[in-house]
LUMVO-863664 format. One line per 10 residues: number of its first residue (from 1); their letters; for each residue x, z, y of C-alpha. Coordinates in pm, 1 decimal. Example, Ala and Ser with C-alpha at 12.3 -4.5 7.8 and 13.67 -1.06 7.14 Angstrom:
residues 2
1) AS) 1230.0 780.0 -450.0; 1367.0 714.0 -106.0
END
This chain:
residues 84
1) MTSTAVPATR) -2187.3 1420.9 4367.9; -2275.6 1096.6 4197.0; -2309.8 1032.2 3838.4; -2058.6 801.7 3675.7; -2219.5 794.7 3349.3; -2136.3 478.5 3140.6; -2401.3 331.6 2899.5; -2300.7 374.3 2551.1; -2144.8 70.4 2395.8; -2228.8 -79.8 2062.7
11) AQALCRSAFV) -1918.4 62.4 1908.2; -2007.2 410.4 2040.0; -2358.3 390.3 1909.7; -2228.3 277.3 1565.9; -1973.9 546.4 1558.0; -2227.0 810.2 1652.8; -2445.2 698.7 1370.6; -2161.9 690.3 1114.4; -2066.3 1038.2 1235.0; -2413.3 1176.6 1167.8
21) VTLLVFLALA) -2445.6 1007.2 825.9; -2103.4 1108.6 710.4; -2172.4 1464.5 823.4; -2518.2 1471.2 623.1; -2353.4 1315.0 310.2; -2062.9 1570.0 326.5; -2295.5 1865.2 381.4; -2545.1 1759.6 101.7; -2263.8 1720.3 -156.2; -2100.4 2049.3 -64.3
31) AALVAVQLLG) -2430.6 2216.8 -64.2; -2526.3 2070.1 -404.4; -2178.2 2177.0 -538.3; -2218.0 2537.7 -427.1; -2582.1 2556.4 -534.2; -2515.5 2440.2 -886.2; -2208.0 2672.0 -920.3; -2408.2 2969.0 -790.1; -2696.2 2888.5 -1030.6; -2436.1 2866.4 -1314.7
41) VVLLRPDWVS) -2292.5 3195.9 -1217.5; -2633.2 3366.4 -1194.1; -2763.3 3212.4 -1516.4; -2425.9 3274.0 -1691.9; -2370.8 2915.4 -1763.9; -1999.7 2843.7 -1723.3; -2031.1 2482.4 -1815.3; -2246.1 2434.8 -1504.3; -1974.7 2586.9 -1278.6; -1708.2 2351.5 -1423.9
51) GASQALLVPA) -1924.3 2056.8 -1456.6; -2036.6 2073.4 -1104.1; -1678.5 2105.8 -985.5; -1581.1 1804.2 -1205.3; -1862.7 1598.1 -1082.5; -1885.1 1682.4 -710.0; -1562.9 1825.2 -576.7; -1380.0 1491.3 -538.5; -1684.6 1319.7 -369.5; -1738.0 1620.0 -147.1
61) ITAGVVFGLV) -1368.7 1620.7 -29.7; -1374.5 1244.9 15.8; -1682.9 1266.4 218.5; -1526.4 1540.0 434.3; -1218.7 1328.1 493.5; -1437.4 1019.5 592.2; -1632.9 1244.3 823.0; -1311.4 1368.3 993.6; -1186.7 1016.2 1031.1; -1504.0 894.0 1199.3
71) GFVGSYLTPG) -1501.3 1188.2 1428.1; -1132.9 1121.8 1515.1; -1205.2 752.6 1582.1; -1516.7 859.7 1773.8; -1310.4 1068.0 2011.9; -1125.1 751.5 2121.8; -1462.9 580.7 2202.3; -1589.0 857.2 2421.4; -1593.6 734.1 2796.1; -1359.4 966.6 3005.7
81) AGDD) -1219.8 1151.7 2723.3; -865.2 1137.0 2853.6; -964.5 1170.5 3222.4; -903.4 1504.9 3386.3
END
């Protein structure tokens, strides 16, 4: 059996990089949100819980949406994705 591997195009490499970066941004924001809220619960500081939610919830959700969109676009750039 011969290999039919296609070298990655510039668009694929760019999309892969964007995928990794958006994943890391999303995970960092979500982890920070949970960590601050957990610390607020442990230290009995309700203002930390609500403040973290007000400051980080929308950016974390936005980063998650961007991450999903980049992954969706990247699936179309994968060679042989539709071939069976």
